[in-house]
KOLVEXLUM-635909 format. One line per 3 residues: number of its first residue (from 1); for each residue x, z, y of N, C-alpha, C, CB. Coordinates in nm, 2 decimals, always signed. Glycine has a CB too. Layout:
N
NUM	X/Z/Y/X/Z/Y/X/Z/Y/X/Z/Y; ...
***
This chain:
157
1	+0.11/-0.01/-0.10/+0.00/+0.00/+0.00/+0.10/-0.01/+0.14/-0.11/+0.17/-0.03; +0.07/-0.08/+0.19/+0.14/-0.12/+0.34/+0.11/+0.04/+0.43/+0.03/-0.30/+0.43; +0.21/+0.08/+0.52/+0.15/+0.19/+0.64/+0.11/+0.15/+0.70/+0.20/+0.28/+0.71
4	+0.01/+0.20/+0.77/-0.07/+0.22/+0.90/-0.01/+0.15/+0.99/-0.10/+0.36/+0.95; -0.03/+0.04/+1.09/+0.03/-0.01/+1.19/-0.08/+0.01/+1.34/+0.07/-0.17/+1.13; +0.01/+0.12/+1.43/-0.06/+0.14/+1.52/+0.01/+0.05/+1.67/-0.06/+0.31/+1.51
7	-0.09/+0.06/+1.76/-0.02/-0.01/+1.88/+0.08/+0.11/+1.98/-0.17/-0.09/+1.97; +0.16/+0.08/+2.08/+0.23/+0.18/+2.09/+0.17/+0.29/+2.19/+0.35/+0.14/+2.12; +0.01/+0.26/+2.24/-0.06/+0.36/+2.29/-0.12/+0.46/+2.20/-0.15/+0.30/+2.36
10	-0.13/+0.41/+2.10/-0.21/+0.48/+1.98/-0.09/+0.58/+1.96/-0.26/+0.38/+1.83; +0.02/+0.53/+1.93/+0.13/+0.57/+1.87/+0.20/+0.74/+1.97/+0.23/+0.41/+1.88; +0.15/+0.69/+2.12/+0.18/+0.77/+2.22/+0.10/+0.88/+2.23/+0.18/+0.70/+2.31
13	-0.04/+0.83/+2.18/-0.16/+0.96/+2.19/-0.14/+1.04/+2.07/-0.33/+0.92/+2.20; -0.08/+1.01/+1.96/-0.06/+1.10/+1.84/+0.09/+1.18/+1.84/-0.08/+1.00/+1.71; +0.16/+1.14/+1.92/+0.28/+1.20/+1.97/+0.23/+1.32/+2.04/+0.36/+1.09/+2.07
16	+0.19/+1.30/+2.14/+0.12/+1.39/+2.23/+0.04/+1.50/+2.14/+0.00/+1.31/+2.33; -0.07/+1.44/+2.07/-0.14/+1.57/+1.98/-0.07/+1.64/+1.89/-0.25/+1.54/+1.89; +0.05/+1.60/+1.84/+0.14/+1.65/+1.74/+0.25/+1.79/+1.84/+0.24/+1.49/+1.66
19	+0.26/+1.75/+1.96/+0.36/+1.83/+1.99/+0.31/+1.98/+1.99/+0.42/+1.79/+2.13; +0.24/+2.03/+1.98/+0.20/+2.15/+1.96/+0.22/+2.20/+1.82/+0.07/+2.17/+2.01; +0.19/+2.11/+1.74/+0.21/+2.12/+1.58/+0.34/+2.20/+1.52/+0.22/+1.96/+1.52
22	+0.34/+2.30/+1.40/+0.41/+2.34/+1.35/+0.46/+2.27/+1.21/+0.38/+2.44/+1.34; +0.58/+2.25/+1.14/+0.57/+2.17/+1.04/+0.51/+2.21/+0.91/+0.69/+2.13/+1.01; +0.42/+2.13/+0.84/+0.34/+2.20/+0.75/+0.44/+2.18/+0.57/+0.17/+2.11/+0.76
25	+0.54/+2.08/+0.59/+0.58/+2.10/+0.47/+0.74/+2.06/+0.51/+0.50/+2.03/+0.35; +0.83/+2.11/+0.42/+0.99/+2.12/+0.45/+1.03/+2.02/+0.32/+1.08/+2.31/+0.44; +1.12/+1.93/+0.34/+1.19/+1.88/+0.26/+1.34/+1.92/+0.27/+1.17/+1.75/+0.28
28	+1.38/+1.95/+0.14/+1.51/+2.06/+0.12/+1.62/+1.97/+0.06/+1.47/+2.20/+0.01; +1.69/+2.00/-0.03/+1.80/+1.96/-0.05/+1.78/+1.88/-0.16/+1.89/+2.05/-0.07; +1.68/+1.92/-0.26/+1.64/+1.79/-0.35/+1.58/+1.67/-0.32/+1.56/+1.82/-0.43
31	+1.54/+1.64/-0.20/+1.53/+1.52/-0.10/+1.34/+1.51/-0.17/+1.68/+1.33/-0.15; +1.35/+1.40/-0.17/+1.17/+1.35/-0.19/+1.14/+1.33/-0.31/+1.12/+1.20/-0.13; +1.11/+1.50/-0.39/+1.04/+1.51/-0.49/+0.91/+1.49/-0.54/+1.06/+1.58/-0.50
34	+0.86/+1.43/-0.61/+0.69/+1.43/-0.66/+0.64/+1.53/-0.57/+0.65/+1.48/-0.85; +0.69/+1.67/-0.65/+0.62/+1.77/-0.56/+0.60/+1.76/-0.42/+0.69/+1.88/-0.58; +0.69/+1.70/-0.35/+0.69/+1.69/-0.19/+0.58/+1.59/-0.16/+0.85/+1.62/-0.13
37	+0.63/+1.47/-0.23/+0.49/+1.37/-0.18/+0.34/+1.45/-0.22/+0.49/+1.19/-0.29; +0.35/+1.54/-0.30/+0.21/+1.55/-0.33/+0.14/+1.65/-0.22/+0.20/+1.61/-0.49; +0.26/+1.74/-0.19/+0.20/+1.87/-0.07/+0.18/+1.77/+0.09/+0.36/+2.04/-0.05
40	+0.24/+1.67/+0.08/+0.24/+1.56/+0.19/+0.11/+1.51/+0.20/+0.34/+1.45/+0.16; +0.09/+1.44/+0.08/-0.07/+1.40/+0.04/-0.15/+1.47/+0.08/-0.12/+1.39/-0.10; -0.17/+1.62/+0.03/-0.27/+1.73/+0.03/-0.29/+1.74/+0.19/-0.21/+1.87/-0.04
43	-0.17/+1.75/+0.26/-0.15/+1.81/+0.40/-0.24/+1.67/+0.49/+0.05/+1.84/+0.44; -0.20/+1.59/+0.46/-0.22/+1.46/+0.56/-0.41/+1.45/+0.51/-0.09/+1.28/+0.52; -0.42/+1.51/+0.38/-0.59/+1.49/+0.38/-0.65/+1.59/+0.43/-0.66/+1.48/+0.24
46	-0.59/+1.70/+0.44/-0.64/+1.81/+0.53/-0.64/+1.83/+0.70/-0.56/+1.92/+0.50; -0.54/+1.77/+0.75/-0.52/+1.78/+0.89/-0.52/+1.66/+0.93/-0.39/+1.85/+0.93; -0.47/+1.55/+0.90/-0.48/+1.41/+0.95/-0.33/+1.37/+0.99/-0.58/+1.38/+1.06
49	-0.31/+1.48/+1.08/-0.18/+1.44/+1.17/-0.08/+1.55/+1.14/-0.21/+1.42/+1.36; +0.05/+1.56/+1.08/+0.15/+1.68/+1.05/+0.28/+1.62/+1.07/+0.13/+1.75/+0.90; +0.34/+1.75/+1.09/+0.52/+1.73/+1.10/+0.55/+1.77/+0.94/+0.63/+1.88/+1.24
52	+0.66/+1.72/+0.96/+0.76/+1.75/+0.82/+0.89/+1.79/+0.87/+0.77/+1.61/+0.70; +0.95/+1.86/+0.81/+1.09/+1.94/+0.86/+1.19/+1.87/+0.75/+1.08/+2.14/+0.83; +1.30/+1.79/+0.78/+1.37/+1.75/+0.67/+1.50/+1.83/+0.70/+1.39/+1.60/+0.65
55	+1.58/+1.91/+0.59/+1.68/+1.99/+0.64/+1.79/+1.90/+0.61/+1.69/+2.14/+0.59; +1.82/+1.77/+0.58/+1.93/+1.70/+0.56/+1.99/+1.67/+0.69/+1.89/+1.59/+0.48; +2.13/+1.66/+0.68/+2.21/+1.63/+0.83/+2.19/+1.49/+0.82/+2.39/+1.68/+0.84
58	+2.17/+1.40/+0.72/+2.21/+1.28/+0.75/+2.06/+1.18/+0.80/+2.29/+1.23/+0.62; +2.11/+1.12/+0.91/+2.00/+1.05/+0.98/+1.96/+0.92/+0.91/+2.05/+1.01/+1.12; +2.01/+0.87/+0.80/+1.98/+0.76/+0.72/+1.88/+0.81/+0.62/+2.11/+0.70/+0.66
61	+1.94/+0.93/+0.58/+1.83/+0.97/+0.48/+1.69/+1.05/+0.53/+1.91/+1.06/+0.39; +1.68/+1.07/+0.64/+1.53/+1.11/+0.72/+1.49/+0.97/+0.73/+1.52/+1.21/+0.89; +1.53/+0.87/+0.82/+1.46/+0.77/+0.83/+1.42/+0.69/+0.69/+1.53/+0.70/+0.92
64	+1.48/+0.71/+0.55/+1.45/+0.67/+0.44/+1.32/+0.74/+0.42/+1.56/+0.68/+0.34; +1.34/+0.87/+0.41/+1.22/+0.95/+0.38/+1.12/+0.93/+0.45/+1.24/+1.08/+0.39; +1.12/+0.89/+0.56/+1.02/+0.86/+0.68/+0.93/+0.73/+0.63/+1.12/+0.82/+0.84
67	+1.00/+0.64/+0.61/+0.99/+0.51/+0.55/+0.91/+0.53/+0.40/+1.15/+0.44/+0.53; +0.98/+0.58/+0.32/+0.95/+0.62/+0.18/+0.76/+0.69/+0.21/+1.09/+0.77/+0.12; +0.76/+0.79/+0.28/+0.66/+0.88/+0.27/+0.54/+0.77/+0.34/+0.70/+1.03/+0.36
70	+0.55/+0.74/+0.46/+0.47/+0.65/+0.49/+0.40/+0.50/+0.41/+0.53/+0.62/+0.58; +0.53/+0.47/+0.33/+0.46/+0.36/+0.24/+0.39/+0.42/+0.13/+0.56/+0.27/+0.18; +0.44/+0.50/+0.09/+0.36/+0.56/-0.06/+0.24/+0.61/-0.03/+0.44/+0.68/-0.13
73	+0.18/+0.68/+0.09/+0.09/+0.76/+0.12/-0.01/+0.67/+0.25/+0.16/+0.91/+0.15; +0.02/+0.55/+0.25/-0.03/+0.47/+0.34/-0.08/+0.54/+0.48/-0.15/+0.41/+0.26; +0.04/+0.60/+0.53/+0.04/+0.69/+0.67/+0.10/+0.58/+0.76/+0.13/+0.84/+0.66
76	+0.08/+0.65/+0.87/+0.16/+0.57/+1.00/+0.25/+0.65/+1.04/+0.08/+0.52/+1.13; +0.40/+0.63/+1.06/+0.49/+0.68/+1.08/+0.49/+0.68/+1.25/+0.61/+0.61/+1.01; +0.47/+0.81/+1.31/+0.44/+0.82/+1.41/+0.56/+0.86/+1.54/+0.34/+0.90/+1.38
79	+0.64/+0.95/+1.47/+0.80/+0.99/+1.55/+0.91/+1.04/+1.43/+0.78/+1.15/+1.68; +1.00/+1.04/+1.47/+1.13/+1.06/+1.42/+1.18/+1.12/+1.51/+1.22/+0.94/+1.39; +1.22/+1.28/+1.57/+1.29/+1.32/+1.64/+1.33/+1.48/+1.56/+1.23/+1.31/+1.77
82	+1.50/+1.43/+1.59/+1.57/+1.55/+1.53/+1.55/+1.56/+1.36/+1.50/+1.68/+1.60; +1.55/+1.65/+1.31/+1.47/+1.69/+1.18/+1.34/+1.70/+1.17/+1.50/+1.80/+1.15; +1.24/+1.65/+1.24/+1.11/+1.63/+1.23/+1.07/+1.49/+1.21/+1.05/+1.67/+1.34
85	+0.95/+1.50/+1.14/+0.89/+1.36/+1.12/+0.75/+1.38/+1.13/+0.92/+1.29/+0.99; +0.68/+1.30/+1.21/+0.59/+1.28/+1.26/+0.47/+1.23/+1.18/+0.63/+1.23/+1.34; +0.37/+1.23/+1.07/+0.29/+1.13/+1.01/+0.12/+1.15/+1.04/+0.32/+1.14/+0.86
88	+0.08/+1.04/+1.03/-0.08/+1.03/+1.06/-0.16/+0.95/+0.98/-0.11/+0.98/+1.19; -0.25/+0.99/+0.94/-0.35/+0.92/+0.82/-0.48/+0.96/+0.87/-0.33/+0.98/+0.65; -0.58/+0.90/+0.86/-0.70/+0.91/+0.91/-0.79/+1.01/+0.81/-0.76/+0.76/+0.93
91	-0.83/+1.12/+0.83/-0.89/+1.17/+0.70/-1.01/+1.15/+0.64/-0.90/+1.28/+0.71; -1.02/+1.14/+0.51/-1.11/+1.07/+0.44/-1.21/+1.14/+0.44/-1.07/+1.02/+0.32; -1.32/+1.09/+0.45/-1.48/+1.11/+0.46/-1.53/+1.21/+0.36/-1.57/+0.95/+0.43
94	-1.59/+1.31/+0.32/-1.61/+1.40/+0.22/-1.72/+1.31/+0.17/-1.64/+1.56/+0.26; -1.76/+1.31/+0.05/-1.87/+1.21/-0.01/-2.00/+1.32/+0.02/-1.83/+1.17/-0.21; -2.10/+1.26/+0.00/-2.25/+1.34/+0.02/-2.23/+1.44/-0.11/-2.42/+1.21/+0.01
97	-2.23/+1.41/-0.21/-2.23/+1.50/-0.33/-2.16/+1.64/-0.29/-2.16/+1.43/-0.46; -2.03/+1.63/-0.26/-1.94/+1.74/-0.21/-2.03/+1.83/-0.11/-1.81/+1.68/-0.13; -2.10/+1.77/-0.01/-2.16/+1.85/+0.09/-2.29/+1.93/+0.06/-2.18/+1.77/+0.20
100	-2.35/+1.87/-0.03/-2.50/+1.89/-0.10/-2.48/+2.04/-0.17/-2.54/+1.75/-0.23; -2.34/+2.03/-0.24/-2.30/+2.14/-0.34/-2.27/+2.27/-0.30/-2.18/+2.10/-0.40; -2.21/+2.27/-0.17/-2.20/+2.39/-0.09/-2.33/+2.50/-0.04/-2.14/+2.32/+0.04
103	-2.31/+2.59/-0.04/-2.40/+2.68/+0.01/-2.33/+2.71/+0.12/-2.43/+2.78/-0.07; -2.43/+2.76/+0.25/-2.36/+2.88/+0.33/-2.31/+3.00/+0.30/-2.42/+2.91/+0.40; -2.19/+3.03/+0.35/-2.15/+3.13/+0.31/-2.19/+3.24/+0.39/-2.03/+3.11/+0.29
106	-2.13/+3.37/+0.38/-2.16/+3.48/+0.48/-2.09/+3.47/+0.61/-2.13/+3.61/+0.43; -2.15/+3.47/+0.71/-2.09/+3.48/+0.86/-2.10/+3.62/+0.91/-2.17/+3.39/+0.96; -1.95/+3.59/+0.97/-1.97/+3.76/+1.08/-1.97/+3.71/+1.21/-1.80/+3.90/+1.07
109	-2.08/+3.81/+1.26/-2.14/+3.78/+1.37/-2.12/+3.89/+1.46/-2.27/+3.75/+1.36; -2.09/+3.88/+1.60/-2.06/+4.00/+1.70/-2.17/+4.01/+1.79/-1.92/+3.98/+1.78; -2.24/+4.15/+1.79/-2.34/+4.19/+1.87/-2.33/+4.30/+1.94/-2.43/+4.21/+1.81
112	-2.32/+4.25/+2.11/-2.32/+4.33/+2.21/-2.43/+4.42/+2.24/-2.31/+4.26/+2.29; -2.41/+4.55/+2.24/-2.53/+4.67/+2.28/-2.49/+4.71/+2.38/-2.57/+4.79/+2.20; -2.55/+4.67/+2.51/-2.52/+4.77/+2.62/-2.59/+4.87/+2.63/-2.52/+4.72/+2.74
115	-2.50/+4.94/+2.74/-2.54/+5.11/+2.75/-2.68/+5.10/+2.84/-2.41/+5.21/+2.85; -2.75/+5.22/+2.82/-2.88/+5.23/+2.89/-2.86/+5.23/+3.02/-2.96/+5.33/+2.86; -2.77/+5.30/+3.07/-2.72/+5.37/+3.21/-2.67/+5.24/+3.30/-2.60/+5.48/+3.18
118	-2.58/+5.17/+3.21/-2.50/+5.08/+3.27/-2.37/+5.11/+3.32/-2.55/+5.05/+3.35; -2.35/+5.25/+3.28/-2.19/+5.28/+3.35/-2.07/+5.23/+3.25/-2.17/+5.45/+3.37; -2.12/+5.23/+3.12/-2.03/+5.22/+3.01/-2.04/+5.09/+2.95/-2.05/+5.32/+2.92
121	-1.93/+5.05/+2.91/-1.87/+4.93/+2.84/-1.96/+4.92/+2.75/-1.72/+4.94/+2.77; -2.00/+4.76/+2.71/-2.10/+4.75/+2.59/-2.04/+4.74/+2.44/-2.17/+4.62/+2.61; -2.09/+4.80/+2.34/-2.04/+4.83/+2.25/-2.05/+4.68/+2.15/-2.09/+4.97/+2.22
124	-1.94/+4.67/+2.07/-1.93/+4.56/+1.99/-1.94/+4.56/+1.85/-1.82/+4.51/+2.03; -2.04/+4.52/+1.80/-2.06/+4.52/+1.62/-2.08/+4.43/+1.57/-2.16/+4.58/+1.55; -1.96/+4.43/+1.46/-1.93/+4.29/+1.38/-2.02/+4.33/+1.30/-1.77/+4.24/+1.31
127	-2.15/+4.22/+1.22/-2.21/+4.21/+1.13/-2.17/+4.11/+1.05/-2.33/+4.21/+1.16; -2.18/+4.12/+0.90/-2.19/+4.02/+0.82/-2.31/+3.95/+0.79/-2.14/+4.06/+0.73; -2.36/+3.86/+0.80/-2.49/+3.78/+0.78/-2.50/+3.73/+0.66/-2.51/+3.67/+0.88
130	-2.59/+3.76/+0.56/-2.58/+3.67/+0.45/-2.68/+3.54/+0.46/-2.61/+3.76/+0.31; -2.69/+3.45/+0.37/-2.78/+3.33/+0.33/-2.87/+3.37/+0.39/-2.82/+3.30/+0.20; -2.96/+3.49/+0.35/-3.09/+3.52/+0.37/-3.11/+3.61/+0.48/-3.15/+3.56/+0.25
133	-3.05/+3.65/+0.53/-3.06/+3.70/+0.66/-3.07/+3.63/+0.82/-2.95/+3.77/+0.67; -3.11/+3.72/+0.90/-3.12/+3.68/+1.05/-3.08/+3.81/+1.09/-3.27/+3.63/+1.11; -3.06/+3.79/+1.26/-3.03/+3.88/+1.35/-3.15/+3.88/+1.46/-2.89/+3.86/+1.41
136	-3.21/+3.98/+1.46/-3.34/+4.03/+1.51/-3.29/+4.01/+1.66/-3.39/+4.20/+1.47; -3.41/+4.01/+1.77/-3.36/+4.03/+1.95/-3.29/+4.17/+1.94/-3.53/+4.04/+2.09; -3.33/+4.26/+1.88/-3.25/+4.39/+1.91/-3.13/+4.42/+1.87/-3.31/+4.48/+1.88
139	-3.10/+4.30/+1.80/-2.92/+4.32/+1.69/-2.94/+4.39/+1.58/-2.78/+4.43/+1.77; -3.08/+4.38/+1.55/-3.09/+4.44/+1.39/-3.11/+4.35/+1.30/-3.20/+4.54/+1.35; -3.06/+4.36/+1.17/-3.06/+4.30/+1.07/-3.20/+4.27/+0.97/-2.96/+4.37/+1.03
142	-3.23/+4.18/+0.98/-3.38/+4.12/+0.88/-3.35/+4.03/+0.79/-3.49/+4.03/+0.97; -3.43/+4.04/+0.70/-3.47/+3.92/+0.61/-3.48/+3.83/+0.68/-3.60/+3.94/+0.53; -3.43/+3.69/+0.63/-3.49/+3.55/+0.66/-3.65/+3.54/+0.61/-3.40/+3.44/+0.58
145	-3.66/+3.56/+0.49/-3.75/+3.52/+0.38/-3.81/+3.68/+0.36/-3.66/+3.44/+0.22; -3.95/+3.66/+0.30/-4.02/+3.79/+0.22/-3.96/+3.82/+0.14/-4.14/+3.79/+0.18; -3.94/+3.92/+0.07/-3.89/+3.96/-0.10/-4.00/+3.94/-0.15/-3.85/+4.12/-0.15
148	-3.99/+3.85/-0.26/-4.08/+3.86/-0.36/-4.15/+3.99/-0.43/-4.03/+3.80/-0.45; -4.27/+4.00/-0.45/-4.29/+4.10/-0.55/-4.40/+4.04/-0.64/-4.34/+4.24/-0.50; -4.38/+4.11/-0.73/-4.50/+4.07/-0.86/-4.62/+4.09/-0.84/-4.49/+4.16/-1.00
151	-4.69/+4.04/-0.93/-4.84/+3.99/-0.91/-4.93/+4.16/-0.93/-4.88/+3.84/-1.06; -4.85/+4.21/-1.01/-4.90/+4.34/-1.04/-4.88/+4.47/-0.95/-4.84/+4.37/-1.16; -4.74/+4.47/-0.88/-4.71/+4.52/-0.80/-4.81/+4.53/-0.66/-4.62/+4.47/-0.81
154	-4.80/+4.39/-0.60/-4.92/+4.37/-0.53/-5.09/+4.41/-0.56/-4.90/+4.24/-0.51; -5.12/+4.42/-0.68/-5.26/+4.42/-0.69/-5.27/+4.60/-0.71/-5.32/+4.31/-0.85; -5.14/+4.64/-0.72/-5.16/+4.82/-0.72/-5.19/+4.86/-0.59/-5.02/+4.91/-0.77
157	-5.09/+4.81/-0.48/-5.11/+4.83/-0.33/-5.22/+4.79/-0.25/-5.01/+4.77/-0.27
***
């Protein structure tokens, strides 16, 4: 698969976006092993734009690593500055089945309670909200759906 070709203006934007990033993969003394290529592929799938640190002192080795990674992983080589390589590949869209299988997990919500006199600081409480709960106007936790009761219990009440 050939590497992605970008225009100079697109490459400039990606360089600016990558400026604040930290390296997510390091290539050590063993060079470009299959495990390193696999990690770079996983990082590109997760982030799209990544920095890779190469610990080699030879510039030719670093240039060769950048060209090899961009060819193997179908990524665009953005920048090679010092011992840092910057690669970009668009993040793949998740399939519809993957999104439907996931259920919403618990969320941590901050609730502010102000003092009645107004002279004190508001109290901040962190509440874990589960999928079947909601927060009422007063900051209390309530069930989103009524709990099901059996027919026999409802007949007794």
